N, C-alpha and C positions, 0 to 999 in steps of 0.2 A: 678368758678367765671366767669360771663360774661364780655366780653370786654367793656370798656367804650362806651357809645352810639355814641360819636363823631367818635371813630375809626370804629365802626361798619358801620356807614353811609358812611364813606370814602371807606370802603372795599366792601360795598354791590354791587355796579355796577361791580367792578373788579371781584369779586367772582362769580357773576352770568354769566359773560362772559366766565370766565375760565370753570365754570361747563358746560355751554352750549357747548363749544368747545370739552371738554372731552366726553360729551354725544355723539356728532356727531361722534367723532373719534372711540369711542367704538362701536357704532351701526354699523359703516362701517366695523370695524374689525370683529364683530360678524356675520354680514351678509356674509362676504367673507368666514368666517369659515363654515357657514352653507352650502355654496355651495361646498366647497372643502373637507370637512371632510368625511372620509369613515369608516364604521364599522371595528373594529380591528379583529373581528372574526364572520363570518356569523353564526356559530353554537350558540354562546352565544346570538347573536342578535335575533335569532329566538326564543330562550327560555326566554330571559329577555329583550325583546323589544329593544329599542335603547340606552341601557345603555352605550355601548362602544363608542357612539358619544361624550360623555362628555370628554372634554380635559382639561389638566391643564392650557393651554394658555387661554381658554375661562374663566375658574374660576378666573385666575389671573386678567384678564382685568375687569371682573365684580367687584371683590373685591377691586381692586385699586381705582375704582371710588367711591364705597360705603364707603370705609374707608379713603377717601382723606381728607385733612385738609379743603377743601372747603365745605364739608358736615358738619363741625363744631360739630362733635360728635353725630349728630342725636338725640338730646334730644326730649322728647314728652312734649309739642309741640315745634317746631323750624323750622326755614327756611330750615336748612339742612335736616331735616326729609322730608319736603315737596319736595325738589329737588330730594331726593332719591326715593321718592314715584313716582314722575313723570318719572324718569329714568326707574324704574321697569315697570310702566304701558305702557310707549312707547314701550318697548321690547315686552311686552305681546300683544299689539296691532299688532305689526309686525309679530308676531307668529300666529296671527289669532285665539287666544283663546277667549272664550266668556266672556265678562265682567260679574261679579257676585256682583257688588256693587250697589250704589244708582243710580237710573234714567239712567241705561244703561251705567254706567261708571265702571271702575275697582276699584273705591274708596268707601268704606263704611265709611261715615263721622261720626265722634264722636265729639259732642259739649263738650267744656270744659269751666270751669270758673277758672280763675287764680286770686288767692288772694295774696296780699302782706301786711305785717304788716305796720301800720302807726305809727311811733314812737311818733309823735305829739299828737296822740289821745290814747296813751297807757301809763298808769301810775298806781302806787300802793301808797296807803297812809295808814300808821299804826299810829293810833291816829291822831296827828297833824304833823307827819313827812312824807314828800312826797319823793318818789323814782322814778328814771328815768329807762326807758327801755335801755338795753344794758350795762349801768353802774352798775345797782343794781339788775336787774332781766331780765329773759328771758321769752318768751311766746310761747305757741302753737298757731296754727292758728285757733282760735275759738273766734269770736268776742262776746263781751258782757260787761255789767256793773254789778257789784255786791257789796254788802255790808252786813256784818253780823258778828256774833260771830264766834269764832274758836273752832275746835275740832281736837285733835291729834289722828291719827289712825294707827300709826306705818307704816308698809309696805303697808297697804291698801288692802291686798288680802283676798278673801274668797274662800276656796277650800274645798268642802264637802268631797271629796274622801280622803283628808289628814287631816280632822278634823281641818282645819285652818279657823279662823274667827277673823279678825282684829277688829271687831266692837262690840265685847261683852261688854255690859254695857254702850254703848254710842248710841245716836241718832244723825244722821247727817242731819236730815231734817232742812232746812232753816239756815244751817251753812256752813261755809267755812272749808273744810277738809285740814289738814296739814298732808302730806305724806312723809315718809322717803324714799329717793331714792335708795333703795338697790336691786331693781329688784325682782325676784321671791323669795318667802320664802325659807329658808334653807331646803334642803331635797326634793325639788320639781324640776320637769323639765317641759318643755312645753308639753311633752307627757301626763302629768297629766291633762292638760286642754282640751284635745281632747276626753276625756272619757264622757263628759257631755255637756250640752247646756249652753252657757254663760248666766248669769243671773239667772240660776236655779241651776246648779251644781257648777259653779265657777263664779267669778267676779274679774276683775282688778280694780284699784282705780277709773278710769275715768267712767267705766260702772256702778260701785256701786253708785258713787256720783250722776250720772244722774238718775238712777233707784230709788234712795231713797231720792230724793228731796233736795240734797246739792245745795248750791248756787255757788260754785266754788271750785277749788283746788289749793293749794300751795305746790309745791314740794321742799323738801330740797335736795340740790345737792349732788351727789357723786363726787369722785375725777376725774372721767372721764369727767364729765360735766364741772367742774371747769377748767380742762386742756384745753378743747375745747371751752372755754367761748367766745372768740372773734369771732371764726368762726360761733358759734351757734347764735351769736347776729347779724351777718351780713346776714346769710342765709334767715331768714323770710322776711327781708326787701328787699334784692336783688333778691333772687330766689322765695321766697314765697312757696305757696302750689297750686297745680292744682287738681281740682275735675272733675270727669266725670259727665256730666249732662245727664240724660235719656231723650228720645225724648219728653215725656209728662211732664217733670219735671218743677215745678215752681221755679222761682228765689228765692234764700235763703234757699232752702232745698237741701240736699246732697244725692247722691246715695251711693250704697255700695262700690264705688270705691273712694279711697282717697290716696293721696301721700303727705307726709311731707318730704321735702328735708332737711337733717340736723337735725334729731330729737333732741329735747331738753330733757335731762334727760333720765333715764333708761327706761321710759315707752313710749318714742317717737314712737317706732316701733309698739306700741299697740294702737296708735290713730286710732280708727276705725270709721265706718259710724255713722253719725248723732250726732257727738259731739257738744253740744249746751252750753256747760259751759266754761267760761274763765279759763284758766290754766296757772299759772306762776311758774317759777323756780327761787328761790331767791338766792342772793349772801350771803357770810358769813357776811357782814355788816348788811344786812337785817335780817339774822338769829339772830343776837344779839338783834336787835330791837324787833323782833317778840317774843322772849322768855324772854325779860326783865321783871322781876318780877313774872315769872311763877314757878311752882313747879319743873320743870326741867330746868337746865341752858343750854345754847347753846353748851358749850364744851362737856357736857355729851351726848346731843343729837347727836352731830357730831361723837362722839366715837362710837355710835351705828351703824354707817355705816360701820365702820371697823370690828366691832364684829358680824355684821349681826343679832344683837339682837334688835328688834324694841322696846321692852318694852311694857308697858300697855297703852291703850288708855286713854285719859282724856280730859275734857273740859278746855279751857283757862279761865282766869279771865274774868268775865262777862263784866267788864268795858272796856276791850280792844276791840277796833273796827278796823276792816280793810275794806278798800274799794278798788277796782281796776277796771280798764277799759282796754279792748283790742280792739283797732280800726283797721279795715282792709279797704283796697281799692281793687277794683276788676275790671277785664275786661274779655269779652268773647273771647275765642280762639277755635281752633279746630285742630284735628289731623285726621288721617285715617288709617284704615286697607286697604289692597289691596287684592282683590279676583278675581280669574279667574277660569273658568271651561273648561275642555276638556270633551265633551259629549261622553259617551260610545256607543259602536256599538250595543250592545244587546238590543232588544226592551223592555225587562223586567229588566235586570240588570243595565241598564243605569240610572235607578231611585234610585240606591245606589251609594254611594260615598266613595272613599278613599281620605282622607284629608292629604295632605302633607304641613307642615307649618314651618315657622321660624319667629322669631321676627326680625325686621330690625332696632330698635331703639338702642340707647346707652345712655351715661350720659351727652353728650353736652359739653359746655364750663364751666369749673370750676376753682377753685383756682390754680394759676400757680404752676407748679413744674419745676424748672430749666427754667423758662421762657415760658414753654408750657402750654397752657390752654385747648388744644383740646384732649378730650378723644375719640380717633378715633374708638375704639371697632372693630378692624379688625377681631379678633377671636370671640368676643362677641359683636354682632353676625353678623358681616359682612360675616363671613365664611358660616354660615347657609343661610343667605339671598342670597348670590351669588350662592351657590350650588342649591338652590331652583329654581332660575331663569334658571340655566343650565338644571335642570330636566324638567322644563316647555318647554324648547326648544326641548329636546330629545323626549318627548311625543308628541309634536306638529308635528314632522316629519311624524307621522303615521307609521304603521296603528294604528287605535284607539283600546284601550282595550274594553273589554265588559262592565265593570263599568265605570261610570264617575269618573273623578279626580278633586278635588278642590285644587288649589294651593293658599295658604293663607299666606300673610306677615302681622304680627301683630305689631302694635305700642304699646307703653307702657308697655312692659314686665318688664322693669327695674323699673317701678312704682308699680308693683304687678300684672302682667298678665292682664293689662287693655284690650288689644286688643282682646285676645282670650276669655276672659270672656264676653266682649261686643258682640263678634260675635256669641257666644252660646246663649246669652240672646236675640239677635236680629239676628237670623240665616239667612244666605244667601242661605242655602240649608236645607231641613228638618233634624233636629238633629237625629231623630230615624232612618233615612236612612244612617247615617254615619257608615261604617262598621269598620273603623280603623283610628286613627290619628297617622301620623309619624312626629316626631318633630326633626328638625335639629337646634341644639343650641350649638355652639362652637365645631367645627369639624376640626380645622385647625392647632393644635399644637402638637408637638412631644417631648417626654422626651428624652433627650440625654443620652447616655451611661455614667454611672458614676456620674450622677446628684444626689447630696445629699441635695439639697435645700428643706427644709421642705414645702415650698409653691408649690412645684412641686410634692408633694406626690401623688396626684390623677392623674397626667398627664400620658397619655399612650404612649406606644412605637410606632415606625414608621409603624407597621403593626397591631396595636392594637386600639380598640375603646370600650368605655363603651357602653353597650346596656342595657338600664334601662326600666323596666316595660313590657317587651314583653310577659311575662307569668304572670303578676300580676293579670290580669283579665281573660285571655283567654290562656288555655294550647295550643290550636290549633295555635294561633298567635305566641307564642313562638317557637313551632315546625317549623312553616313556615319560620320564620326569620332565624332560624338555618339552615334549609334545603337549602334555597336560598344561604346563604353565603358559605356553604360548597361546593355547586355545582358551584359556580361562582368564586370569588376572594379569598375566604377562609381567611378572616381577623381573627385576634385573638379577640374573644369577652370577655370582662371583665364585670362580673355581680356583682361586689362589690356594685355598687350603687343601686341595687335592694333592699338592706336591708334598711328599713325605718330609722334604727339607724345611717345610714351613714350621714343623715342630709341633703342630697341634692336630694334624689330620686324624690321629687315633686317640685323642685325649678325652673320650667319653664312652658311653655304654655301647655304642655301635661297634667298637673295636672288638668286643667279645664275640659278637655275631660274625664279624669279618673273619676272625681267626678260625671260626668253624666252617668257613667257606659259604656263609650265607650272604647274599647280596644285601647291601644296606645304603641308606642315604641319611646324611645328617644335615639338618636345617639349623643354621647358626648366625645370629646377627653380628657376632664378633666380640673380642675382648675389649674392655673399656677401663676408664679410670676408676671405677667403682668396683671392679671385679675383685671378689674375696675381701671386701672391706665393709665396714659398718654402714657405709653410705649407699649400698645397693638396695635402694628402697622403692616401694611401689609408685611413689610420686614421680619417678624419673622414667617410667615405662612409656613408650610410644604405642598406645593401645590400638591406634588406627593401623600402624604397621604390623603389630602383633596379630591383629585380626586378618589382615591380608595373607600373612604367612600361614596362619592357622587354617584358613579357608583353602589355600593352595595345597597344604598337606592332606587335608580332608578329601579334596578332589583327586589327589594322586593315590591315596589309599583306596578310594572307591573304584578307580579304574583298575588298579592292581588286583583288587578282590573280584573283579569281573572279567579280566582278560583270560582268554581260553587257555593259554599256555603260561606257565611260570617263567620268569626271566631266566634265560640261559646263562649259566656260569661259563664264561669263555676266557677268563683271565685268572692269573694267580696274584696274590698279595705281593707288593713290593717287599724285597728282602728286609728293608729297614723296619717294616711294620710287623714282621713275624717275631713271635717270642722265641 
C-alpha cells in the first residue's frame, strides 16, 4: 500500500536529499576502493580477469544503497526505481563504459500507461437491482459497458489434450458468461497448457469469451477471493494496473506486457494481452440475486467450488438481464532498463556479446506489516543488481576481453520480465550476436545449519548456489561453467532447479533469452522465508557468500568473452518451458 499523498509530499524533499548524500558517499567510497584494491592472486587474475578485485565491502556499499528505505522498494514505475537507476548510471559513467541506451544514455526508456479503477463509473445491475463496486463486486482492469442474457459455463476451460470442453451444448456469442472460480479443471496442470497454442488447443475463460463473441464475464468467487475481498477491492483503486506501451503503439491498445497487482479471483494471473471485455467477481449477496429463480440455486452452485464439480452448462432465464460498466482513469508513466557495453579487443569477436544481467526492481510500497510498508528487496534483487555493478567495475579496470560484454539492469521483472522482454524486442545489441546470457537473481542468502523452516527448503548453504539452465540449451556452456568453477573457487553447484517440474527454472529474466534460443545460466541462492516480504532486508545478506558467487560469475563471464568459439546450441528447450 502506498503512503498517503500528504506524507509522500512531506517526505519527498528529505528523501531526495538523503539519497543524494548516500550517493555521493558511496561513490567516494567506491572510488577510493578502486584506487586501493589489489588482486588477491595474480595467477587467478591472469586466468579469470579481474574477478579477485570484487570485495565484500564494495558489494555491501552498493546493496545498502539499492535496498535502503529511501528507494521505497523500487516498484516499476516509481521514484525509488528512478533514483536507483541514476545511481547505477552514475557509477557506469565513472567507470568509462559505453552507454547502450537511448540517445547516447545508459537508459532504455519504456513508456507505460497506468490505469486505476474509478468506483464512481463502475457498477452492476441485475434486473432493477443496482450493486456497488467494493461492497458487492470486484473487477479486473478492463474498461467497458455491457448488457445481455446470461449463460453458465462451469469452470470455463477448454483443453483438447484432456478432452475438456466447458461449452458443449451452449453458445456464448452476445451473452455474458458466468464462470465458477475453481481454477484449472480437476486432473490438469499448467504443463498441459504448454503443449499447444492458446485459442487452438486450449483456452481459459477470458480468452474463450473474447474469441467467441461473449459480451463480458461474471466470476463466482472461491474462498480465497472472499477472504482477501477488502485488499482486492482496494488494489485496483489505489495501485491499479500498469501496461507497457510499444514505441509505435496507439492509445487504448495494449501490448503483450500486462501486470495486474492483486489479481481478482482464481484467473487473475491469467489476465493476458488484449483483454477487451469487462470482467467482474461477485459477492455472495450478488450470487443470490443472480441465481434467483434459476434451475440451479446459489447454495448448490457454491458447493460446486468445494467439490470441484462444475456441473453442466445452461442458459439463464431469458427475462433476466444483467448490465455492468467498468470505468478506468489513466496516466502516462515511464520506467527504464539500464545498459552499458564494454567493447571487446578482438576486431572480429568484439561483434559478439556476453550479456550479464540482473533485475533491479522489487515490489515497492504495499500494505503495512507491523507498521512497515517498504518491500526493500535486498536479496530480490538488490543482491544481483549490486553484484552486477561490481562486475562492471572489475571488467572496466582492463585489460579488455576479446568479446564485448553487455551489462543490463532490467526493470519490471516482478511484473513478468518486462525489462528483459522489452530489451529483446527492442535490442540494444544484435540478438543473433549474443553468445550467452548470465542472470544474477537472488544470490545473497544462506541456509543456516539445522534450519527446518519449509519456506527455506530451496535455500542453499554458505558455499552452495543453484546453477540453473547452464546445460539446458548448450552442453558446451554447461561444461565451461563447471570447469571455471572447479578451477577457481569451487562452489558447490546445485542443479535441482534445472528440472522444469521444480516450478522455478524459468522464473526470471533468463527465460526470455532461453526462448530466443540463446544459451543462459542463472545463479540463484534460493527462495527463503523473507522472499517478497518486508523482511527482505540488507542486514540478512551473507556478503561473504555473495562475494564468492559474484567472483565466480565474473570469472565465468571473462572466460566466455575470451573463448574462441561461442557455446554450441545442441538442445531444445523442454516443452514445459516453451510459451
